C-alpha positions in Angstrom: -35.1 8.3 33.3 -33.3 7.3 30.1 -34.9 8.7 27.0 -34.1 7.6 23.5 -35.0 9.4 20.2 -34.6 9.0 16.5 -34.7 11.5 13.8 -36.6 11.1 10.5 -36.1 13.4 7.6 -38.4 14.1 4.7 -37.7 17.1 2.4 -38.1 20.3 4.4 -39.7 18.5 7.3 -38.2 16.3 10.1 -39.4 14.6 13.2 -37.6 14.0 16.4 -39.2 11.6 18.9 -38.0 11.4 22.6 -39.0 8.3 24.3 -39.8 8.3 28.0 -39.3 4.8 29.3 -39.3 4.4 33.1 -41.7 7.4 33.5 -43.5 8.4 36.6 -46.7 7.9 34.7 -46.0 4.2 34.3 -44.8 3.9 37.8 -47.9 5.5 39.3 -50.4 4.2 36.9 -51.4 7.7 35.8 -51.7 8.7 32.2 -48.7 9.8 30.4 -48.9 13.4 29.1 -47.4 14.3 25.7 -45.8 17.5 24.3 -45.5 18.1 20.6 -43.4 21.1 19.5 -43.7 22.1 15.8 -40.8 24.4 14.8 -41.8 26.7 11.9 -38.5 28.0 10.5 -38.2 31.1 8.5 -40.5 33.4 10.5 -44.1 32.2 10.4 -46.4 35.1 9.6 -48.8 35.2 12.5 -50.9 37.8 10.8 -51.5 35.5 7.8 -52.2 32.4 10.0 -54.4 34.4 12.4 -55.4 37.6 10.6 -56.9 40.4 12.6 -60.2 41.3 11.0 -61.4 43.9 13.4 -60.5 46.7 11.1 -59.1 47.3 7.6 -55.6 48.1 8.5 -54.1 44.7 7.6 -56.1 44.3 4.4 -55.0 47.8 3.3 -51.4 47.0 4.1 -51.5 43.8 2.1 -53.5 44.4 -1.1 -51.9 41.6 -3.0 -51.3 39.0 -0.3 -54.3 39.4 1.9 -56.5 36.5 3.0 -59.6 36.6 1.0 -61.5 33.8 2.6 -60.5 33.7 6.2 -62.2 31.2 8.5 -64.0 33.3 11.2 -63.4 32.3 14.9 -64.1 35.5 16.8 -65.4 38.9 15.9 -61.8 40.3 15.6 -59.8 37.2 14.5 -59.9 34.6 11.8 -57.9 31.6 10.6 -56.0 31.1 7.3 -58.2 28.9 5.1 -55.5 26.1 5.1 -56.0 25.6 8.8 -59.0 23.4 8.5 -57.9 20.8 11.0 -57.1 23.5 13.5 -60.5 25.0 13.0 -62.1 21.6 13.5 -60.4 21.3 16.9 -61.3 25.0 17.6 -65.0 24.0 17.3 -64.4 21.1 19.6 -62.9 23.4 22.2 -59.4 21.9 21.8 -57.4 24.7 20.1 -56.2 28.1 21.3 -53.9 30.9 20.0 -51.5 33.2 21.7 -51.3 36.3 19.6 -48.9 39.3 19.5 -46.1 37.2 21.1 -42.5 36.4 20.3 -39.3 35.3 21.8 -37.3 38.4 23.1 -35.3 38.9 19.9 -35.6 41.9 17.5 -32.5 41.5 15.4 -34.4 39.9 12.4 -31.6 37.4 11.6 -32.8 33.8 10.9 -29.5 32.4 12.2 -29.7 34.3 15.5 -33.5 34.0 15.9 -33.6 30.2 15.3 -30.7 29.7 17.7 -32.6 31.6 20.4 -35.9 30.0 19.8 -34.3 26.6 20.5 -31.8 27.7 23.2 -34.3 29.8 25.2 -31.6 32.5 25.9 -31.4 36.1 24.9 -27.8 36.3 23.5 -27.1 34.4 20.3 -24.5 31.6 20.2 -23.8 31.8 24.0 -25.9 28.9 25.2 -24.9 25.4 24.0 -28.0 23.7 25.3 -31.7 24.0 24.5 -34.7 25.0 26.6 -36.5 21.7 26.2 -33.4 19.6 26.9 -32.7 21.6 30.1 -36.3 21.2 31.2 -36.1 17.4 30.7 -32.8 17.2 32.4 -34.1 19.3 35.3 -36.8 16.8 35.7 -34.3 14.0 36.2 -34.5 12.7 32.6 -31.2 11.4 31.1 -31.0 11.5 27.4 -29.6 8.8 25.1 -29.4 10.1 21.5 -29.7 7.5 18.8 -28.9 9.9 16.0 -26.7 12.9 15.3 -26.6 15.8 15.4 -28.8 16.3 18.5 -31.0 19.3 17.8 -30.2 22.3 20.0 -33.7 22.4 21.5 -33.2 19.0 23.0 -29.6 19.4 24.2 -29.1 19.2 27.9 -25.9 20.1 29.9 -24.8 16.6 31.0 -25.3 12.8 30.8 -25.7 13.0 27.0 -24.8 9.7 25.4 -24.8 9.4 21.7 -24.8 6.5 19.3 -24.7 7.2 15.5 -25.8 4.3 13.2 -24.5 4.3 9.6 -26.5 6.3 7.1 -27.9 3.2 5.5 -28.8 1.3 8.6 -29.9 1.6 12.2 -28.8 -0.5 15.2 -28.7 -4.2 14.4 -29.2 -7.1 16.8 -25.5 -7.8 17.3 -24.9 -4.2 18.3 -27.9 -4.2 20.6 -26.8 -7.5 22.1 -23.3 -6.1 22.7 -24.7 -3.0 24.5 -27.0 -5.2 26.6 -24.2 -7.5 27.6 -21.8 -4.7 28.5 -24.5 -2.8 30.5 -26.4 -5.7 31.9 -26.5 -4.1 35.3 -28.1 -0.9 34.0 -31.9 -1.4 34.2 -32.7 1.9 32.5 -30.4 1.2 29.5 -31.9 -2.3 29.3 -35.3 -0.7 29.0 -34.1 1.6 26.3 -32.7 -1.3 24.3 -35.9 -3.2 24.7 -37.9 -0.2 23.3 -35.6 0.1 20.3 -36.1 -3.6 19.5 -39.8 -3.4 19.5 -40.0 -0.4 17.1 -41.8 -1.4 13.9 -39.8 -2.1 10.8 -41.5 0.8 8.9 -40.2 3.2 11.6 -36.7 1.8 11.6 -36.3 2.4 7.8 -37.8 5.9 7.7 -34.4 7.6 7.6 -33.8 5.9 4.3 -36.9 7.3 2.6 -36.3 11.0 2.4 -38.1 11.3 -0.9 -41.3 9.5 -0.3 -42.5 10.4 3.2 -44.4 13.6 3.7 -45.1 15.3 7.0 -48.4 13.5 7.5 -46.5 10.2 7.4 -44.1 11.4 10.0 -47.0 12.6 12.1 -48.7 9.2 11.9 -45.5 7.5 13.1 -45.3 10.1 15.9 -48.9 9.5 16.9 -48.4 5.7 17.1 -45.4 6.2 19.3 -46.9 8.9 21.6 -50.0 6.7 22.1 -47.9 3.9 23.6 -48.0 4.2 27.4 -44.4 3.1 27.5 -43.3 5.1 24.5 -42.4 8.7 23.7 -43.7 11.7 25.6 -42.0 14.4 23.5 -42.0 14.9 19.7 -40.4 17.8 17.8 -41.3 18.5 14.2 -39.2 20.8 12.1 -40.9 22.5 9.1 -39.1 25.1 7.0 -40.1 27.4 4.2 -41.7 30.4 6.0 -39.2 33.0 4.8 -41.5 34.5 2.1 -39.8 37.6 0.9 -41.5 37.4 -2.5 -44.6 35.6 -3.8 -45.9 34.9 -0.4 -49.5 34.5 -1.6 -52.7 34.8 0.3 -55.2 31.9 0.4 -52.8 30.0 -1.7 -49.1 30.2 -2.3 -45.8 29.5 -0.6 -46.8 30.5 2.9 -50.1 28.8 2.6 -48.4 25.6 1.6 -46.3 25.6 4.8 -49.3 26.3 6.9 -50.9 23.3 5.2 -48.1 21.2 6.4 -48.5 22.5 10.0 -52.3 21.7 9.7 -51.5 18.3 8.4 -49.4 17.5 11.4 -52.3 18.6 13.7 -54.9 16.7 11.8 -52.9 13.5 11.5 -52.0 13.6 15.2 -55.7 14.0 16.2 -56.8 11.1 13.9 -54.2 8.7 15.1 -53.5 9.4 18.8 -56.8 8.0 19.9 -57.4 8.3 23.6 -53.9 9.7 24.0 -55.0 12.9 22.4 -56.8 13.9 25.5 -53.4 14.0 27.3 -51.5 15.8 24.6 -50.8 19.4 23.7 -49.3 20.6 20.4 -47.6 24.0 20.2 -45.9 26.0 17.4 -42.5 27.7 17.7 -41.0 30.2 15.3 -38.2 32.7 15.4 -40.2 35.9 14.6 -43.1 37.2 12.6 -43.3 39.3 9.4 -43.8 42.9 8.6 -47.3 44.4 8.5 -46.9 45.8 5.0 -46.2 43.7 1.9 -43.0 44.6 0.0 -42.4 45.2 -3.7 -42.2 41.5 -4.4 -45.6 40.7 -3.0 -43.9 39.2 0.1 -43.0 40.3 3.6 -39.8 41.1 5.4 -38.6 39.8 8.8 -40.6 41.2 11.6 -41.2 40.8 15.3 -44.6 39.8 16.8 -46.3 36.6 15.6 -48.7 33.9 17.0 -48.4 30.6 18.8 -51.0 28.0 17.8 -51.8 25.3 20.2 -54.1 22.2 20.0 -54.7 19.2 22.1 -56.9 17.5 24.7 -55.1 19.2 27.6 -56.7 22.5 26.6 -59.9 23.2 28.5 -61.5 25.4 25.7 -60.7 27.2 22.6 -59.8 30.9 23.0 -57.6 33.7 21.7 -55.1 34.7 24.4 -53.6 38.2 23.8 -52.7 41.5 25.1 -53.6 42.9 21.7 -51.5 46.1 20.8 -53.3 47.0 17.6 -52.0 47.4 14.1 -52.1 51.2 13.7 -48.8 52.9 12.9 -48.4 54.2 16.5 -48.9 50.7 17.9 -46.3 48.9 15.8 -42.8 47.8 16.8 -40.4 50.3 15.1 -43.4 51.5 13.0 -43.4 48.3 10.9 -44.1 45.1 12.9 -46.8 43.6 15.1 -45.6 44.3 18.6 -45.0 41.4 21.0 -46.8 42.0 24.3 -46.3 38.4 25.7 -42.9 36.7 26.0 -43.3 33.4 24.2 -40.9 31.8 26.6 -43.6 32.2 29.4 -46.0 30.2 27.3 -43.5 27.4 26.7 -42.5 27.3 30.3 -46.1 27.0 31.5 -46.9 24.3 29.0 -43.7 22.3 29.7 -44.4 22.4 33.5 -47.9 21.1 32.9 -46.7 18.2 30.8 -43.8 17.3 33.0 -45.8 17.7 36.2 -43.2 20.1 37.5 -43.6 23.5 39.2 -43.5 26.5 36.9 -40.7 28.2 38.8 -38.5 25.1 38.5 -39.0 24.9 34.7 -38.2 28.7 34.4 -35.0 28.2 36.4 -33.9 25.0 34.5 -35.0 25.9 31.0 -34.9 29.7 30.8 -32.1 30.7 33.2 -34.5 32.0 35.8 -35.9 34.8 33.6 -38.7 36.9 34.9 -41.5 35.0 33.2 -45.1 35.1 34.4 -47.0 32.0 35.0 -49.4 31.5 32.1 -50.9 28.2 33.4 -54.2 29.6 34.3 -54.6 31.5 31.0 -53.7 28.3 29.1 -55.3 25.5 31.2 -57.6 27.4 33.6 
């Protein structure tokens, strides 16, 4: 299958949409399933997003940046007050959380951590492809990139064609006609070109509007495209600003503002996907968590364990999924961080396999180099 994608930038947020054209869903008449990955760069504080309220350890460790008005979801866990859309879906049985999880990286470097969260490997700068790109490629999906640079998470190992339009314009009819003429015998490329032509003008011009399009606008465009049975099946959002070494805030502040952006993505997708929401799953991705204790600048340092937030109609019910290690000193990683008891790669492998309709073992082999990752399908979808 040929896929095409386009990148939209807006301040600290961006959107990458990967179109699935000649998909098996269309061929068999079954419904297309969608995966939305929201990358939260800077180290999203899982203990701020989903605070543990079963004891006073966290509140004592963060007297100035604690969450004063958490939204209760279970006896032991709550949500940050900015996650209102997520809570609404939680009440509908369409949101879940993996807590005390992380990719297997403990070096606390943003550069290395973000590289590994996209590559799916364990050694920084070794792998030149991304886990999602390898999963798509392993499923027989060929990628046609309509913008550069291709993000690491979507890079596959071969058959990667790239076309870069000028900064002030996207493919015009004469270029598309030339491509169609030269590759008239390529049915899949012809389908790609047809999809590019039918994209709305507002979508085609989005790259030129970096100053006036917020993340909710990007999410609305993504929803409209994902809802198209012949359109995208994969969307990747990229939201920065989670590296809060000072002035992190609690209910309000810098970290809260970034969580608000994440929540806006979820809420906008739900409002605009329509029936397609029932066949969609949204999942967060970050490089690591934050320290338990606040620092002298009312912020937090780079940590280890964090949380994965999921939403979508593919989820059967709302639940906390965790092998919770506890927050007492003896339970922390290196006496300072929430420990990670679940490899985040196992979560992404199971979700990707479900969306692509592929065996878990194959996704692990293709996307995560055959790592020893347990199948989390029943814990997520069972």
